[in-house]
C-alpha positions in Angstrom: -160.6 43.9 -41.9 -161.2 47.4 -40.7 -164.2 46.1 -38.9 -162.0 43.6 -37.0 -159.7 46.4 -36.0 -162.6 48.4 -34.8 -164.0 45.5 -32.8 -160.6 44.8 -31.2 -160.2 48.5 -30.4 -163.6 48.7 -28.8 -162.8 45.5 -26.8 -159.6 46.9 -25.6 -161.3 50.2 -24.7 -164.0 48.3 -22.8 -161.4 46.3 -20.9 -159.5 49.4 -20.1 -162.7 51.1 -18.8 -163.7 48.1 -16.8 -160.3 48.0 -15.3 -160.4 51.7 -14.5 -163.8 51.5 -12.9 -162.8 48.4 -11.0 -159.8 50.2 -9.7 -161.8 53.3 -8.9 -164.4 51.2 -7.0 -161.6 49.5 -5.1 -160.1 52.9 -4.1 -163.6 54.2 -3.2 -164.2 51.1 -1.0 -160.9 51.6 0.7 -161.5 55.2 1.3 -165.1 54.5 2.6 -163.7 51.8 4.9 -161.1 54.2 6.1 -163.7 56.9 6.7 -165.9 54.4 8.5 -163.1 53.4 10.8 -162.3 57.0 11.4 -165.9 57.8 12.1 -166.2 54.9 14.5 -163.1 56.0 16.3 -164.6 59.5 16.6 -167.9 58.1 17.8 -166.1 56.0 20.4 -164.0 59.0 21.5 -167.2 61.1 21.8 -168.9 58.3 23.8 -165.9 58.1 26.1 -166.0 61.9 26.6 -169.8 61.8 27.3 -169.3 59.0 29.8 -166.5 60.9 31.5 -168.6 64.1 31.5 -171.6 62.2 32.9 -169.4 60.8 35.7 -168.1 64.3 36.5 -171.6 65.7 36.5 -172.8 62.9 38.8 -169.9 63.6 41.1 -170.6 67.3 41.1 -174.3 66.8 41.8 -173.4 64.5 44.7 -171.0 67.1 46.1 -173.7 69.8 45.6 -176.2 67.6 47.4 -173.8 67.0 50.2 -173.1 70.8 50.5 -176.9 71.3 50.5 -177.3 68.9 53.4 -174.5 70.5 55.2 -176.0 73.9 54.7 -179.4 72.6 55.8 -177.8 71.1 58.9 -176.0 74.3 59.7 -179.2 76.3 59.3 -180.9 73.9 61.6 -178.1 74.3 64.2 -178.3 78.1 63.9 -182.0 78.0 64.3 -181.6 75.8 67.4 -178.9 78.0 68.9 -181.0 81.0 68.2 -184.0 79.5 70.0 -182.0 78.4 73.0 -180.3 81.9 73.2 -183.8 83.4 73.6 -185.2 80.8 76.0 -184.6 80.9 79.7 -182.8 77.6 80.5 -184.3 77.7 83.9 -187.8 77.0 82.5 -187.2 73.3 82.4 -185.0 72.9 85.5 -186.1 70.8 88.4 -186.5 72.8 91.6 -188.3 72.0 94.8 -185.3 71.2 97.1 -183.3 69.9 94.1 -182.1 73.0 92.2 -181.8 76.5 93.6 -183.1 79.5 91.6 -181.0 82.7 92.0 -182.6 85.6 93.8 -181.6 87.7 90.8 -183.5 85.5 88.3 -186.5 87.2 86.7 -188.2 85.7 83.5 -187.1 87.4 80.3 -190.5 89.1 79.8 -193.5 89.1 82.1 -196.9 90.2 81.0 -200.2 90.6 82.8 -202.9 87.9 82.7 -206.3 89.0 81.4 -208.1 90.3 84.6 -211.3 88.3 83.6 -209.3 85.1 84.2 -208.2 86.1 87.7 -209.9 85.4 91.1 -208.9 88.9 92.2 -209.6 91.1 89.2 -207.5 94.0 90.6 -204.3 91.9 91.2 -201.3 92.3 89.0 -200.8 88.6 88.3 -198.2 88.1 85.6 -197.0 85.2 83.4 -194.1 84.6 81.0 -195.0 86.3 77.7 -194.7 83.1 75.6 -197.0 81.3 78.0 -199.8 83.9 78.1 -201.5 82.7 74.9 -201.6 79.0 75.7 -202.6 79.7 79.3 -205.5 82.0 78.4 -206.6 79.7 75.5 -206.7 76.8 77.8 -208.7 78.6 80.5 -211.3 79.9 78.0 -211.7 76.5 76.4 -212.2 74.9 79.8 -214.9 77.5 80.6 -216.6 77.0 77.2 -216.7 73.3 78.0 -218.4 73.7 81.3 -215.3 73.5 83.5 -214.4 77.1 84.5 -211.0 77.8 86.1 -209.5 81.0 87.4 -205.9 81.9 88.3 -205.3 82.4 92.0 -201.6 82.9 91.8 -199.0 83.1 89.1 -195.5 84.7 89.0 -193.9 85.3 92.4 -190.5 87.0 92.8 -187.8 85.7 95.1 -188.7 88.3 97.7 -192.5 87.7 97.5 -192.0 84.0 97.9 -189.8 84.7 101.0 -192.5 86.9 102.5 -195.2 84.3 101.7 -193.2 81.5 103.3 -192.6 83.6 106.4 -196.4 84.2 106.7 -197.2 80.5 106.3 -194.6 79.6 108.9 -196.1 82.0 111.4 -199.7 80.8 110.7 -199.2 77.1 110.4 -195.8 76.5 112.0 -192.6 76.0 110.0 -192.9 72.2 109.8 -196.4 72.3 108.3 -195.5 75.2 106.0 -192.6 73.2 104.6 -195.0 70.6 103.4 -196.9 72.9 101.0 -194.8 76.0 100.5 -191.3 76.2 98.9 -188.5 78.3 100.3 -187.5 81.3 98.2 -185.4 80.2 95.3 -187.1 76.7 95.2 -190.5 77.8 94.0 -191.7 77.1 90.5 -193.7 80.3 90.6 -190.5 82.4 90.3 -190.2 81.0 86.7 -193.2 82.8 85.5 -194.5 79.6 84.0 -196.5 78.2 86.9 -200.0 79.0 88.1 -202.3 78.0 90.9 -205.9 77.4 89.7 -209.2 77.6 91.5 -212.8 77.4 90.5 -215.1 80.5 90.5 -217.4 79.0 93.1 -214.6 78.1 95.5 -213.6 81.6 96.4 -209.9 80.7 96.4 -210.3 77.7 98.6 -207.7 75.3 97.2 -208.7 72.4 99.4 -211.8 71.7 97.3 -210.4 72.3 93.8 -209.6 68.6 93.4 -213.4 67.8 93.2 -214.2 70.6 90.7 -215.0 70.1 87.0 -212.0 72.3 86.3 -209.5 69.9 87.8 -211.1 67.0 86.0 -210.9 68.9 82.7 -207.2 69.9 83.3 -206.3 66.2 83.9 -207.6 65.4 80.5 -206.7 68.4 78.4 -203.9 70.5 80.1 -201.1 68.7 78.2 -202.7 69.9 74.9 -201.7 73.4 75.9 -198.3 72.5 77.4 -199.2 72.2 81.1 -198.5 69.4 83.6 -199.4 68.9 87.3 -196.2 69.4 89.3 -196.9 67.8 92.6 -198.9 64.6 92.1 -200.0 62.2 94.7 -197.1 60.4 96.3 -194.4 62.9 95.1 -191.4 63.3 97.4 -191.2 67.1 97.4 -194.4 68.6 98.6 -197.9 67.6 99.5 -200.3 66.7 96.7 -201.3 70.0 95.0 -204.0 69.5 92.4 -204.2 73.3 91.8 -200.5 73.7 90.9 -199.7 73.5 87.2 -196.5 74.2 85.3 -195.9 75.0 81.6 -193.3 72.6 80.1 -194.3 72.7 76.4 -196.8 70.6 74.5 -194.3 67.9 73.5 -193.0 67.2 77.0 -196.4 67.6 78.6 -197.9 65.1 76.1 -195.0 62.6 76.7 -195.7 62.8 80.4 -199.5 62.3 79.9 -199.1 59.4 77.5 -196.5 57.6 79.7 -198.3 58.3 82.9 -195.2 60.0 84.3 -194.6 63.1 86.4 -192.1 65.9 85.5 -190.0 65.1 88.5 -189.8 61.4 87.5 -187.6 62.2 84.6 -183.8 62.8 84.6 -182.8 66.4 84.1 -180.8 65.5 81.0 -183.9 64.0 79.4 -186.1 67.0 80.4 -183.5 69.5 79.0 -183.8 68.0 75.5 -187.2 69.6 75.3 -186.1 73.1 76.0 -185.6 73.9 72.2 -189.2 73.0 71.5 -190.9 74.4 74.7 -192.6 77.2 72.8 -193.2 75.4 69.5 
């Protein structure tokens, strides 16, 4: 009998323990489920925050990039304006009975041409400072390649051009002089960017320069240094002058060469677009 009571007691205890553990397990499962849901909510909230932050970051980066492009554009504009402010606008103007150059205009800075490159070594021939290097490099390269050229005339002031034109008019008559010599204010020589070339063996005789190796070389290579022939055959301004070359910058000179055009064929607006790059 005591054994029966003991067995029953143990059974009741076991059932009680089983019930307790079952209840505890149920509570634990509930708490775990609740925690999991809370965790998933937190994860979802964090993912939403991360997505939002990513979108904000992307927006800020795009704005920063846009600001960068704006700053770059502004810097480019400033650089362009700075170049133009230091460049004589007259350098790419069309003259020769089209546009008058003031008697007060003098290039921003004139420098002497190396005497060894002059026909008259004791002359004071001058050129625009930014054109000196390409001019002298071109002439020396021509000489090294068997086509020597020398400068007969370069910068002429308004007054000097007036005196020269007067002398020509007396010598050849005004009508003839007008065919090959510009009036003061209409001469490209006043720009300080134009030169008359001759060959060493010609002794300054321009009439035979067209048949010289120097002229043939200039026709092929002058654009590489920024020079172009101003008065080609058939031009409507002056007689054909194979010796008269003007600096217009490498980009414009190359365009003229590649397209078979003359400087005076182009509209002034198109020409002026090259002013900012004339010395590049």
